C-alpha positions, 0 to 999 in steps of 0.5 A, a space after each residue: 720435122 720431129 719424127 713419129 713414134 715407132 709403134 711395133 702391133 702384134 696379137 696372138 688371135 690372127 693378123 686379121 682378128 677384130 682386135 689387133 685390126 681396132 688396135 691398129 686403126 688407133 695406133 695410126 692415130 699415134 706414129 708409124 704402126 709395123 705390124 708383124 701378127 701369127 697367120 692362125 689364132 695362136 691364143 694360150 701359147 704363152 712365151 712357146 717359141 718355135 725351135 722345132 721347125 721353120 718359120 714363114 713370113 709374108 707381107 700383106 696389105 690388109 691396110 692400105 696406110 700401114 706399109 710394113 703388115 706382115 703375117 708369121 706363121 708362129 707364135 706371138 713370141 716369134 712375130 715379135 723376135 722375127 719383127 725385131 730381127 728381119 723388119 724393122 730397121 730401128 728400135 721402135 718406141 712402143 710394142 702393143 699386143 692385142 686387143 685380144 679376144 677374152 681377158 688376160 687378167 688375173 693368172 690369165 697372164 701366164 697363159 695370154 700369148 697376147 701378154 707374152 709378145 708384150 713381155 718379150 718385147 719388154 725384155 728387149 728393151 722397149 715399152 710394152 702394153 698388152 690389151 685385152 676385152 672381156 668378151 671372147 666373142 669374134 663380132 665384140 665391139 672394139 669401138 667402145 673401147 678405142 678411146 681409152 686405147 688411146 689415151 693410155 697408149 699417149 701417155 704411155 709415150 709421154 712418160 715412159 713404161 720403167 725398165 723391166 715393166 710390162 703393161 696388162 690393160 684389160 677391158 670390161 664388157 661394156 660401153 665407153 660411157 658406162 666405163 668408171 674410169 681406170 684403176 691401177 691394180 694388183 694381180 689378183 691371187 686366182 686359179 683354175 680348177 681343171 679337168 680332163 674330159 675323158 671321150 670317145 670319137 666315132 671311131 671308138 679312140 678315147 681323147 681329152 677335152 680341157 674343162 675348167 672353171 676360174 676361181 677367184 681366191 682375192 677378195 681385195 680390193 685393190 686386184 684388177 678381178 675386183 676393178 673388172 667385175 664393179 666396171 672399171 679399165 684395170 692395169 697390172 704392171 707385170 714383171 719379167 724377174 720371177 724372182 720370189 726375192 722374200 724367199 732368199 733369206 729362208 733358202 739361205 738359212 738352209 744347211 746346203 
């Protein structure tokens, strides 16, 4: 009998978040599932790892169909690292992260704990996908995107993702029948215009609250932002080799 694919599931919203529970439901149809996820929300942690304190790993039984499900006190990247080192007895065939509550399109990929977990798996030679839905509501309806998660995952398992590449998948907040399709895109050029709102607490102590506005500077129709705005699912292949190859000749011209 052919061995089922081994699928590692993680996220950044925490192990009880509805998004990861929806992702687990789909993955159970496709393979053997192991879950290692943060014990509390870890959004916008990026690629942070825990080095100045200890980590805990606790076996939980949220889904009776899964024998290996663990909550970790660390970051999303910690979860992948400890899963590979302490939980799994063989290399996973795929790592999926999410489904994130909120989009991780464009520049948001840099800050995303969801995508950083997927990137960590990719760095370890494991095909990986990050899934996000453009809905920050804890009660978001993830049922609408389950068929697309299944389809994309099946294709990834069948065709394999190129080594060094991780897929960043974002879903518009639409009903299944209203989603127009799937677009393979590039990351839109965008930024956050940020400000620290200075406030004073009841004890007279000043504190700051980060606020910001997302600004899409890209008018291209081949970007993730365009696809999502027009009712498509976006898939952006991202890489963890951050070398700006086009800048090497210029730097070599310097007198250094």
